[in-house]
N, C-alpha and C positions, 0 to 999 in steps of 0.2 A: 248571684252567688259569688262571694269574694274568693280570691285564691287561697287564703289561709284555711278557712273551713273546708274547702274542697281538698286541700292537701292533707289536712288532718283526717278527713273522712277516708281518703285513699290509703293513708298510712294505717288507720285503724282496720280497714278491710284486709290489708296485706298481713298485719299482725294476727288478726283473727284466723285467716286462712292458714297462716304458718303454724299457729298454735293447734288448730284442728288437725293439720297434717301430722304434727309431732305426736299428738295424743292418739290419733288413729294408728300411727306407726307403732307406738308403744303397745297399744291394745292388740294389734295384729301380732307383734312379736311375742307378747305375753300369751296370747291364745295359742300360737304355734308351740311355744314351750310347754304350756300346760297340756295340750293335746298329746305332744310327744311323751310327757311324763305319765299321763294316764295310760297311753299305749304301753309304755315300759312296765308300769305297775300291773296292768292286765296280763302282760306276758309273764311276769314273775308269778302271778296267781296261777296261771295255766301251768307254769313250771312246777309249782308246788303240787298241783293235782297229778301231774305226770310222775313226779317222784313217788307219791303215795301209790299210784297205780303200779309202778315198777316194784315197790316193796311188796304189795299184795300179790303180784304176779310171781315174784321170787318165792314167796311162801307157798303159793299154790303149786308151783312146779316141784318144790321140795316135797310137799304132801303127796303129789301124784307119784313121785319117785318112790316114796315110802309105801304107798298103797300097792304099787306094782310089785315092789320087792316082797311084801307079805303075801300078795296073791300068788306069786310064783312059788314061794316057800310052801304054801298050802297045797297048790295043785300041780306044780312043776309044768304048767302050760307055757309054751313058748310065747304066746301072746302077751302074757304079763311081762316077760323079759323084754319084749319089743317096746311095750309102754314105758318100762323103766328107762331104757336107753334113750327114747325120745325125750322124756322129761329131763333126764340128766344132761342131754346135749343142749337143751334149751335154757337150762339154768345158768350156765356159764355166761352166755351172751347177755342174759338179763342182768346178772350181777355186774358185768362190765358196763352196761348202759347205765345202771344205777350209780356206779362209781363216777361216771362222766357227769351225770346230772348233779351230783353233790360235791363236785371238785372245788366249788367256791365256798363251801360251808365246813369249817373245821370240826364242828360237833358231829355232823353226819359222817365226815371222813373217819373220825375216830371210831364211831360205832360200826361203820361199815368195815373198817379194818379188823374189827373183832368178829364180825358176823361172817365174812367171806370164808375164813379158814374153817369155821364150824360147819358151814354148809358143804364145803369140799370134803371135810372129814366125814360127814354123814353119807355123802355119795359114795365115798370109798368103802364105808362099812356096809352099805347096801350091796355094792359090787362083791365084797368079800363073802357075804352070806349067800348071794346068788351063785358065786363060784363054788362054794362048799356044797350047795344043793346039787349043782351040776355034776359034782364028783361023788355023789351019793353019800355025802356027809351031812345029811339033813339034820341029824341030831345035833351036831356041832353048831349048825346054823341056827337051829331053834334055841339052843342054849344061849347064843350071843344075843338073840332077840329078847329072851326072857331075863337076862341079867339087868336090863333097864338102863344101861348107860346111854343108850340112844334116846330114851325118853327124856332124860335130863338135858341132853344136848338140844333136842327139839324145843324143849321148854325155854332154854336159854336163848335159842334163836328167835323164838316168838317174843321174848322180852325185849331183845335188841330191836326187833322190827317195831314193837310197840313204842320204844323210845324214839326211833326214827320217825314214826308216824306222829308222835307227840310234838317233836321238833318242827315237823312240817306243818302240823296244825297251828302251832304258834306263829310260824312264818306266814301261813295262809291268812290268819286273822290280821296280822300286821300289814301284810301287803294288800289285803282287801280294804283295810281302812285307808291306806295311802291312795289306793285307786279311787275309792269313793271321794276322798278329799280333793284329788286332782280333778276328777270329773266335776265336783261341785264348784271348784275355783274356775275351771274352764267355762262352765255354764254361767257363773256369775260375771266373769270378765266379758263373755260374749253378750250377756244381757246389758252390762254397763256400756260396752262399745256400741251396741245397737241403739241404746238410749241416747248416747252422745251423738251418734250419727243422725238420729232423728232430730235432736236439738240443733245440731249444726246445720242440717238441711233446712229446718224451720227458720233459723237465723239467716241463712243464706238467702232463702226466699224473701224474707223481710227486707234484707239489704238490697236485693235485686229490685224488689218492688219500690223501695224508697229511692234507689238510684234512677229507676225508670220514671217515677213521678218527678224527681228533680230534673231529669233530662227533658221530660215533656214540658215542664214549667219553663226550663231554659229555652227550649225550642219555641215555645209560645212567645216568650219575651223577645227572643231573637227575631221571630217573624214580625212581631209588633214593631220592634226597633227598626227592622229593615223597611217596613212600610212607612214608618215615620221618617226614616232616613231618606228613603226615595222621595217622599213628599218634600222633605226639607231641601234635598239636593235639587229637585226640580224647581222649587221656589227660589233657592239661592242662584241656580243657573239662570233662571229667568231674570232675577234681579241683576245678576252680573252681566247678562247679555244686554239688558236695558241700559245698565250703567255704561257698558262698552259702546253701545250705540250713541249714548249721550256724549261720551268722550269723543267718538268719531265726529259727531255733528259739531261738537264744540271746536275740535281741531280744525274741521273744515271751515267753520265760520271764522275762527280766529285767523286761520291762514288766509282766507279770502279777505277778511277785513285788513290784515296786515299788508296785503298786496297794494291796496289803494294808497296809503301813505308812502309805501315804498316807491310806487310809481311817481308820486309827487316829488319825493327826494331825488329820484333818478332824473326827473325833469329839471329841477332846480340845480342839480349838480351839472347837468349839461349846459344850462344857462351860465353857471359860474365858470365853466370851462371856456365858453365863448367870450365871456366878459373879461377873462384873465388877460388876454392879449391887449384888449382895449385899455384896461386899467393901467397896466404897466407901460403901455405906449404913452399914455398921457403923463405918467410919472416921468418917463424919459424926456418928453417934450418940456415939461416944467423945469427939469434939471438943465436942459439945453438953453431954455429961455433965460434962466437965471445966470447962465455962464456965457451968453451971447454966442452959442454954437448953432450952425445952420440946422434947420429942421430935417428930420429923416423922412424919406418918402413913405407915404401911407401904406404902400403895398407890402412892406416888410412884415413877416410873421413875428419875429422876435425883435422887440425893441432893443437897441443897444443900451445896456445897463452896466453900471460899474459899482463896485464896492458893496455897500449895504443893500442897494436896490437889487443887485443880481442875487445876493444871498436870500433876500426876501422873496424873489421870484422862485428860486429853487424850493424854499420851504413851502410856499403856497402850492407849487406843483406836486410836491410829495404828499402834502395833506389831501389834495384833491384826488390823487391816485389811490391813496389809502381808503378814502370814502368810496371811490368807485369799486375797489376790490371787495370792501365790506358789503356794499349793496349787492354785488354779484353773488357773494356767498350767501347772503340772506335770501336772495331770490332762489338759489338752488335748494336751500333748506325748506323754504315754503313749498316749493314744487315737490320735494320729496315727501313732505307731510301730506300734501294733497294726494299724491300717488298712493301713499299707505292707506289713507282713509278710503279712497276708491277701491283699493284691493280688498280691504276689510269688508266692504259691502258686497263684494262679488260672490255669487253662489258657485260652489265647486260642482263639477259634473264628472262623476267617476266613469272611466273608460279603460278598456284593455290597452296597455301601452307596452311596446317593445322598447325597453329603456336603452338598450345598446344603440338602436337606430336613432332615438331621441338625442343621445349624447353625441353620436357621430355628427348629427346635424349642428349641434352647438359648437363642436370642435371645428367644423368647417368655417363657421362665422368668425372664429378667433384665430384662424390659420396665420394671418399676417402678424398678429401679436406674437404667436409662438415662433414664427420665423425670425422676428426682430430679437426675441429673447434667446434664440438658438435652443429652443425647448422642444422636447419630444413628448407627445401625449400618447400613452398606451392604454387601450381599452380592452379589458379582459371580457370573457363571456359574462353577461349580466342576466338576472332573472326577469321575466315579464311580470308586471303587476297591474292591478286595477287601481287607478288613482286619477287625479286631475292633471291633465297634460300641461296646461299653462303653468300651474304651480310647480310641477317638476322641472319645467324649462327654466323658470326663474331660480329655483333652488340650485340646480347644477350649473347654470350660467354664472351665478354669483360666485360659487365655490371655485369653478375653473378660472374665472377672471381673477379672483384673489390669488390663486396659485401662480398664475402668470405674472401678476403685478408684484408679488413679493418674493421673486426668485433672487438668488445671490448674484450681484453684479460680477460679470466675468466668468461665471460658472455655468456650463451647459445645463439647462433645466431638464428635469425628469419628472413627469407627472403621470401617475398611473391611476386608473379607475377600475375597481374590481367589485364583485358582488357575490353574495351567497344567500341561501335561505336558512332560517332557523326558527322553529316553533311557530310557523304561520307568519313570520316576518321576513322581509327582504332587507339584507344588510348591505349597504353600499359604503365603500371606503375610497376617499379621494386623497392620495398621498403625493407629496412633493418633496423636493430636496432644497427648499428655499431657506430663508433666514430664520424661520421658526418663531415661536411665541413663548415668552416667559411663562412658566406654570402659574405664577400669581395673576396673570392676565387672562387665563382660560375662560373665566366667566365674564370678565369685563367686556370681551370682544363681542358678546352677544347682546349687550345693552345698547339701547338707542343712542346715537350720537357719541358713542364711546369708542375710542381706538387705542391700540397698543403699539409700543415700539416707536421707532423713528418715523415722524410724520413727513416723509419725503415722497409720498405718492398721493395722487388726487383721490378725494373721497370725503364723504360726510359722516361716516360711521353708521350708515343705515343698512348696508347690505346684509350683514350677518344677523342683525336683529330681524330683518324682514324674512330671512331664511328660516330662523327659528320659529317665527310666528306661522309661516306656511307649513313647516314640518309638524308642528303641534296641531294645526287644523286638519292635517291629513292623518292624525292619530299616531304619530311617530315621535321619535326623539332624535336629538343631534348632540354629539359630543366631540371634543377635540383632544388629541394627544400630541404634544409637541414640546420641544425644548429649543432654547436659543441656538441658532446655527446648526440645527440637526433636522430641519424640515418639519412638516406638520402632516397629520392624518386626521381628516374630518370623517366621522362615522355617523351614518344616517340609518335609522331603523324605521321602516315603513310597513304597514300591513300589506300582505300580498293581495288580499281581496278586500279593498276598502269600499264600503257601501255608501259612505257619505252621510249616514244617519246620525252618527254620534256628534261629530265635531265639524259639520259642514259650515255652520256659522261660527264665526269667532266668538268665544265666550266673553 
């Protein structure tokens, strides 16, 4: 699966989820709004019913007051007067409540403003007739009732109540329709939201299953690739190990074969050195014979030569000395190559090592060099590790020897060796205050037969290359941090518990 389709698929899933979230949010907000609207419409419908109930109650109480008044006028029984007072006392709160219910409706307020005075007027007329009957003016009270003015007032009150009822019926129908519409919209929106949720859930399941299939396919491919990679790595490692063994055998054979002609050259050089005195003595004798000079005793090592013959002797001696030094250098290089090939064939044996004790032993062997260089070697606490003892000795011996070898002349040397652990590795640092290494040569110094800086110290450029090879075989790494005239720090990372299974043999 290429990165672009994967990225597009991920972006598509994110956009889909974002769109689903937005739509669900809108549906939820709309549903809440419609539910609140339906609740408000239902409350208004109930309010209309309450208004109509209050209108009917007010009419009923007014009728009860009228019936009680007529009953009292007919019988003069106190019970009818008590019923009248009860009905009259309940009418006022009812009308007040009705006024509060219709305070937001101008039509109802206008009608109620006309109705309340009429009701109060009727109650006062009822009280007046009852008062006349109580003072034995029953005839006057009956006359007031017979005149019919009260009947007209009651008829007008009934008309006003019917008008209020008609207005509330109109509002009831309107509010009922609104409530039905809000409920219908809420139900529709809920149905749409539910359908969208189902669709989104189905799409999500599809995407999850597709992603799962793609993941399973990728895992299968990765597993196959890993198997192929492991097989390829094993094959390449075997080839590389075989090639390395061939190189080591070739280097051994070449080094061994080079030593035979080198021995011959060394032998003939020794013969030339022995013949040198005899050749130039004969030249001197020929010169003396030609000039009638007495012969020189044979026991003299250096024949008396003059002029061009003396210069020729000097040139011959210098050339012979150069040949000898070159032969010696060639012999050291061949010996170093042979040592490297033997070391490459050695099997490493992991063992538990007290690194501090190992380095103290190394420092003891170079104590005389440190004394000559006026250098102090400080060893901090070091972690114990499982590794190959001989390889560690060679690693630290080379690094400590180099630190002593490349100190600044006339400056007391300071060499410190410290260590710590980090993520299953032991980190060792060898720091000195020597002449330092140019940053451009940091990699060069680890190459075979390559050296950096002024070549005023003995060496063949093999030590650090050998150190790096040993560190790699032990499953670690080595690096350097240095600047010219500011000292150097070599950092080595080695596994704390090296088993020797991975890189025991040089690749």
